[in-house]
C-alpha positions in Angstrom: 123.7 217.2 171.5 120.8 218.1 169.2 120.8 217.2 165.6 118.6 218.8 163.0 116.9 217.5 159.9 114.5 219.2 157.5 111.8 217.2 155.8 109.6 217.8 152.7 112.1 220.0 150.9 112.3 222.9 153.4 115.9 224.2 153.1 118.1 225.1 156.0 118.7 228.5 154.3 115.0 229.3 154.5 114.8 228.4 158.2 117.9 230.3 159.1 116.7 233.4 157.3 113.3 233.4 158.9 114.6 232.8 162.4 117.2 235.6 162.0 114.5 238.0 160.7 111.8 237.3 163.3 113.3 235.8 166.4 113.5 239.1 168.3 110.0 240.1 167.5 108.5 236.7 168.2 110.0 236.4 171.6 108.8 239.9 172.5 105.2 238.9 171.6 105.2 235.4 173.0 106.6 234.2 176.3 109.3 231.6 176.0 107.7 228.2 175.4 109.5 224.9 175.7 109.4 223.1 172.4 107.4 220.0 172.3 108.1 216.9 170.7 106.0 215.8 167.9 106.9 212.6 166.3 106.4 210.9 163.1 107.1 207.4 164.3 106.0 204.1 162.9 106.2 202.7 166.4 105.7 204.7 169.6 107.9 202.4 171.7 111.2 204.3 171.2 109.9 207.7 170.2 108.0 210.1 172.3 106.9 213.7 172.5 109.1 215.8 174.8 106.1 217.1 176.6 102.3 216.6 176.7 101.5 220.3 176.0 102.0 219.8 172.3 103.6 223.1 171.5 106.1 224.0 168.8 107.1 226.6 166.3 105.5 227.6 163.0 107.0 229.3 159.9 104.9 230.6 157.0 105.9 232.1 153.7 103.4 233.5 151.1 104.4 232.4 147.6 104.2 235.0 144.9 101.7 234.1 142.2 100.3 231.2 144.1 97.0 230.7 145.9 98.7 228.7 148.6 101.3 229.4 151.3 104.2 227.3 152.5 103.7 226.3 156.1 106.3 224.6 158.3 105.5 223.2 161.7 108.6 222.6 163.9 108.6 220.1 166.8 111.0 218.0 168.8 111.5 214.3 168.5 113.1 212.3 171.4 114.6 209.0 170.3 116.9 206.7 172.1 117.7 209.4 174.7 118.5 212.1 172.1 116.4 215.0 171.0 116.0 215.9 167.3 114.4 219.1 166.1 112.3 218.2 163.1 110.1 220.0 160.6 107.1 219.1 158.5 106.3 221.4 155.6 103.3 221.5 153.3 101.2 223.9 151.2 97.9 225.3 152.6 95.3 227.7 151.3 95.4 231.1 153.0 91.8 230.6 153.9 92.8 227.6 156.1 94.6 230.0 158.4 91.6 231.2 160.3 91.9 234.6 161.8 94.9 235.6 159.7 94.2 238.5 157.3 96.3 238.9 154.2 96.9 242.5 155.1 98.5 241.4 158.4 100.7 238.9 156.6 101.8 241.3 154.0 102.4 244.2 156.4 105.6 246.1 155.5 106.0 247.4 159.1 105.2 244.0 160.7 102.2 242.8 162.7 101.5 240.6 165.7 99.1 237.8 164.7 96.9 235.2 166.2 95.2 232.5 164.1 94.1 228.9 164.0 95.0 226.1 161.6 92.4 223.3 161.9 92.5 219.7 160.8 90.2 216.8 161.6 92.4 215.5 164.4 92.8 218.9 166.1 93.7 222.5 166.0 97.0 224.4 166.0 96.5 227.7 167.8 99.2 230.0 166.5 100.5 233.4 167.5 103.6 235.2 166.4 104.8 237.9 164.0 104.4 238.6 160.2 106.1 240.9 157.9 106.2 241.1 154.0 104.5 237.7 153.6 106.9 235.9 156.0 106.0 234.9 159.6 107.1 232.8 162.5 105.8 232.1 166.0 104.6 229.4 168.3 101.6 227.1 168.4 99.8 225.0 170.9 97.9 221.9 169.7 94.5 221.0 170.9 93.2 217.5 170.1 89.7 217.3 168.8 87.4 215.1 170.9 85.0 214.6 168.0 87.8 213.1 166.0 88.5 210.4 168.6 84.7 209.7 168.8 84.6 209.3 165.0 87.4 206.9 165.0 85.8 204.8 167.7 82.6 204.7 165.8 84.6 203.1 162.9 85.9 200.4 165.2 89.2 201.9 166.2 90.5 202.3 169.7 90.6 205.8 171.1 93.8 207.5 169.8 96.2 209.0 172.3 96.9 212.7 172.4 100.3 212.0 170.8 98.7 210.0 168.0 96.2 212.8 167.3 99.0 215.3 167.2 100.8 213.3 164.5 97.6 212.7 162.6 96.8 216.4 162.6 100.4 217.3 161.6 100.2 215.0 158.6 96.6 215.5 157.7 95.2 212.0 158.3 91.6 213.0 157.8 88.3 211.3 158.2 87.7 211.7 154.4 91.0 209.8 153.8 89.7 206.9 156.1 86.4 206.9 154.2 88.1 206.9 150.8 90.3 203.9 151.8 87.2 202.0 152.9 85.1 203.0 149.8 87.9 201.8 147.4 88.0 198.4 149.0 91.3 198.5 150.7 92.0 196.1 153.6 91.1 198.0 156.8 94.3 199.7 158.0 95.2 199.7 161.7 95.5 203.0 163.6 99.3 202.7 163.3 99.0 202.2 159.6 96.8 205.2 159.2 99.5 207.2 161.0 102.2 205.7 158.8 100.2 206.8 155.7 100.3 210.3 157.0 103.9 210.4 157.9 104.9 209.0 154.5 102.8 211.4 152.6 99.8 209.3 151.6 97.0 211.8 151.7 93.5 212.0 150.3 94.5 213.7 147.0 97.0 210.9 146.3 94.5 208.0 147.0 91.8 209.7 144.9 94.3 210.5 142.1 95.4 206.9 141.9 91.8 205.8 141.5 91.2 208.3 138.8 94.2 206.9 136.9 92.8 203.3 137.3 94.9 202.2 140.2 93.1 200.6 143.2 95.6 198.7 145.3 94.9 195.9 147.8 96.5 197.3 150.9 97.9 200.6 152.3 101.4 199.1 152.5 101.6 199.4 148.7 100.4 203.0 148.9 103.1 203.8 151.5 105.8 202.1 149.5 104.9 203.8 146.2 104.9 207.2 148.0 108.2 206.5 149.7 109.9 205.6 146.4 108.7 208.7 144.5 105.8 207.2 142.5 103.9 210.5 142.2 100.6 211.0 140.3 102.4 213.1 137.7 104.9 210.2 137.1 102.0 207.8 136.6 100.2 210.2 134.3 103.3 210.7 132.1 103.9 207.0 131.9 100.3 206.4 130.9 100.6 209.0 128.2 103.6 207.1 126.9 101.6 203.8 126.7 102.6 202.3 130.1 99.3 202.0 131.9 97.8 199.9 134.7 101.2 198.8 135.9 101.6 197.0 139.2 102.8 198.9 142.3 105.9 196.7 142.2 106.7 197.7 138.6 106.2 201.4 139.3 108.5 201.3 142.3 111.1 199.3 140.4 111.0 201.8 137.5 111.4 204.7 139.9 114.2 203.0 141.9 116.2 202.3 138.8 116.0 205.8 137.4 113.5 205.2 134.5 112.2 208.7 134.1 109.6 209.7 131.5 112.3 211.9 129.8 114.4 208.8 129.3 111.5 207.0 127.7 110.7 210.0 125.5 114.4 210.3 124.4 114.4 206.5 123.6 111.3 206.9 121.5 112.9 209.8 119.6 115.9 207.5 119.0 113.7 204.8 117.4 113.2 202.6 120.5 109.5 202.7 120.9 107.2 200.4 123.0 110.0 198.9 125.0 109.0 196.9 128.1 109.6 198.3 131.5 112.0 195.4 132.0 114.0 196.6 129.0 114.0 200.2 130.2 115.2 199.1 133.7 118.0 196.9 132.2 119.2 199.7 130.0 119.4 202.1 132.9 121.1 199.6 135.2 123.8 199.0 132.6 124.4 202.6 131.7 122.9 202.6 128.2 122.1 206.3 127.9 120.4 208.0 124.9 123.5 209.9 124.2 125.4 206.6 123.9 122.8 205.4 121.4 123.0 208.6 119.4 126.7 208.6 119.2 126.9 205.0 118.1 124.2 205.8 115.5 126.4 208.6 114.1 129.2 206.1 113.7 127.0 203.8 111.7 125.7 201.5 114.4 122.0 201.9 114.0 119.1 199.6 114.9 121.0 197.8 117.7 118.9 195.7 120.0 118.6 196.4 123.7 120.7 193.2 124.3 123.5 194.4 122.0 123.6 197.8 123.6 123.8 196.3 127.1 126.5 193.9 126.1 128.6 196.6 124.4 128.3 198.8 127.5 129.1 196.0 129.9 132.2 195.0 127.9 133.6 198.5 127.8 132.9 199.3 124.1 132.9 203.1 124.5 132.2 205.5 121.7 135.8 206.6 121.7 137.0 203.0 121.3 134.7 202.5 118.3 136.0 205.8 116.8 139.6 204.7 117.2 139.0 201.2 115.7 137.2 202.8 112.7 140.1 205.2 112.1 142.5 202.2 111.9 140.5 200.8 109.0 138.0 198.5 110.8 134.9 200.4 109.6 132.6 197.4 109.6 133.4 195.6 112.8 130.2 194.1 114.2 129.1 194.7 117.8 130.2 191.1 118.6 133.7 191.8 117.1 134.1 195.0 119.0 133.2 193.1 122.2 135.8 190.5 121.3 138.5 193.1 120.8 137.7 194.6 124.2 137.6 191.3 126.0 141.0 190.3 124.7 142.7 193.7 125.4 143.1 194.6 121.7 143.5 198.4 121.9 143.9 201.0 119.2 147.5 201.4 120.3 148.1 197.7 120.0 146.8 197.7 116.4 148.9 200.7 115.6 152.1 199.0 116.8 151.4 196.1 114.6 150.8 198.3 111.6 154.1 200.1 112.3 155.8 196.6 112.1 154.2 196.0 108.7 151.4 193.9 110.0 148.5 195.8 108.5 145.1 194.5 107.2 144.8 191.9 109.8 141.4 190.4 110.6 139.7 190.9 113.9 140.4 187.2 114.7 144.1 187.6 113.8 144.4 190.6 116.0 142.9 188.7 118.9 145.2 185.7 118.4 148.3 187.9 118.3 147.2 189.7 121.5 146.6 186.4 123.2 150.1 185.2 122.3 151.6 188.4 123.8 152.6 189.9 120.5 153.0 193.6 120.0 
């Protein structure tokens, strides 16, 4: 049974719509082709392309007001005896689709098309159908012999046709290889180069990191950062907020624990400026939100330390609990006293029952002792 997944934010709705619109026309223009398996594996031991012809399906949508188009290449992946239809999607400039005129793509009546999409590792020869800026069809991939020769001149073994297919699919370019070398990274293996491509580490990302002052030691850090959502925009925004030249590990940790730049900005607005990344991570992990800080501040609890906020959150001192305690006359209970009440099960209802029995104006410590003895 085939299972499907969509990568790089291409929605199932988009795919279904395109196939529904153009399936009939595409098959009338192109003879039925058996889908091939492209793969994005880290290891080629358990994964393989379904055929050696390297064919598959393409989908393209022109984006209004943008100088780029959304391109999706569909291919089959065979793994552990099962076949998976997979998709890789990216933005390309219309000029990169050689032989495709904008008039053909935007035709209101529809147009049969043939064009080429070239990358260093090889060329995707495409044919199909376009209408109103949306198109679909089939491609055949041709590995570039010059690319193999260039890799060998750099000390790599000749890549297989499968490897070149994957490198072309994910834009592992010669410029990327040269950039990695120029920046002083440890020389990646051929498999690591492919991993970089399949995990989204491309030339723009590596150059962008350098421009921001980040040159890492090895490509594994690049891959890990990209996998965990450490984008160039995230780093730029952190830098603008005073968090610059952070380690790859710190950036990944901040991303994994939900430390967004909006969270940092909101904390600054609440008076918590220049907190360390460790403090930010700790606050996120323990559920200390900016709304929690604001509401406590409105109740008179201002200037609390990160540690106080974390402890109050950990011990269940909610905003509603503070409100109820204040309403019962305990306006000046300290954070430690509020925690003490929560730890010993002293609720607002318990205090009210004591008051109803004539036991009013008790201290926090007296309330705790009575609760511990089972009174009320």
